[in-house]
C-alpha positions in Angstrom: 7.3 1.8 8.4 5.1 0.0 10.9 2.1 2.1 10.1 2.4 1.3 6.4 2.9 -2.3 7.1 -0.2 -2.4 9.4 -2.3 -0.7 6.6 -1.2 -3.1 3.8 -1.7 -6.1 6.2 -5.3 -4.9 6.8 -6.0 -4.7 3.1 -4.4 -8.1 2.4 -6.6 -9.6 5.2 -9.7 -8.1 3.6 -8.7 -9.5 0.2 -8.2 -12.9 1.7 -11.6 -12.8 3.5 -13.6 -11.3 0.6 -12.6 -12.7 -2.7 -14.5 -10.0 -4.6 -11.7 -7.6 -4.0 -9.2 -9.7 -6.0 -8.1 -8.1 -9.2 -8.6 -4.5 -8.2 -5.4 -2.5 -9.0 -5.5 -0.7 -5.7 -5.6 -4.0 -3.7 -3.1 -5.6 -6.0 -0.7 -2.8 -5.3 -1.2 -3.0 -1.5 -0.6 -6.8 -1.6 2.6 -6.2 -3.7 3.8 -3.6 -1.2 3.3 -6.0 1.7 5.1 -8.8 -0.2 8.0 -6.4 -1.0 8.3 -5.4 2.7 8.1 -9.1 3.8 10.7 -10.3 1.3 13.2 -7.5 1.1 12.8 -5.7 4.5 13.5 -2.3 3.0 15.3 0.2 5.2 13.7 3.6 4.6 13.4 6.4 7.2 9.7 6.9 6.7 6.6 5.6 5.0 6.5 8.4 2.5 10.1 7.8 1.5 9.2 4.1 0.8 6.1 5.3 -1.1 8.3 7.6 -3.2 10.3 4.5 -4.1 7.1 2.7 -5.0 6.0 5.6 -7.2 9.2 5.5 -9.1 8.4 1.9 -10.1 5.0 2.7 -11.5 4.6 2.6 -15.3 1.3 3.1 -17.1 -1.7 5.2 -16.3 -3.6 2.4 -14.5 -0.7 1.7 -12.2 -0.3 5.4 -11.5 -4.0 5.8 -10.7 -3.8 2.8 -8.3 -0.8 4.4 -6.6 -2.7 7.7 -6.2 -5.7 5.8 -4.8 -3.5 3.9 -2.4 -1.8 7.0 -1.1 -5.1 8.9 -0.7 -6.7 6.0 1.2 -3.6 5.5 3.3 -3.6 9.1 4.4 -7.3 8.9 5.2 -6.7 5.7 7.2 -3.9 7.5 9.1 -6.2 10.4 10.0 -9.0 8.1 11.1 -6.6 6.2 13.4 -4.8 9.3 14.7 -1.5 7.8 13.7 -0.1 10.6 11.5 
């Protein structure tokens, strides 16, 4: 889960440095994922397994859209960084 953690850490750093990102559902979700990883140290075999768990916790169309945006951007980030 190091790749996922690196990605959400990058997003959190951007939020902390640029306050205009605060309040976006996508960035809020990323910060929540990072906090969950930091506090609970989940033991999943892969990033996608953990993201399936996150998806199961989404309720409401705005949260589901934020999740879809997060996964889409995460996969694009993986491709750009040749980590997939």
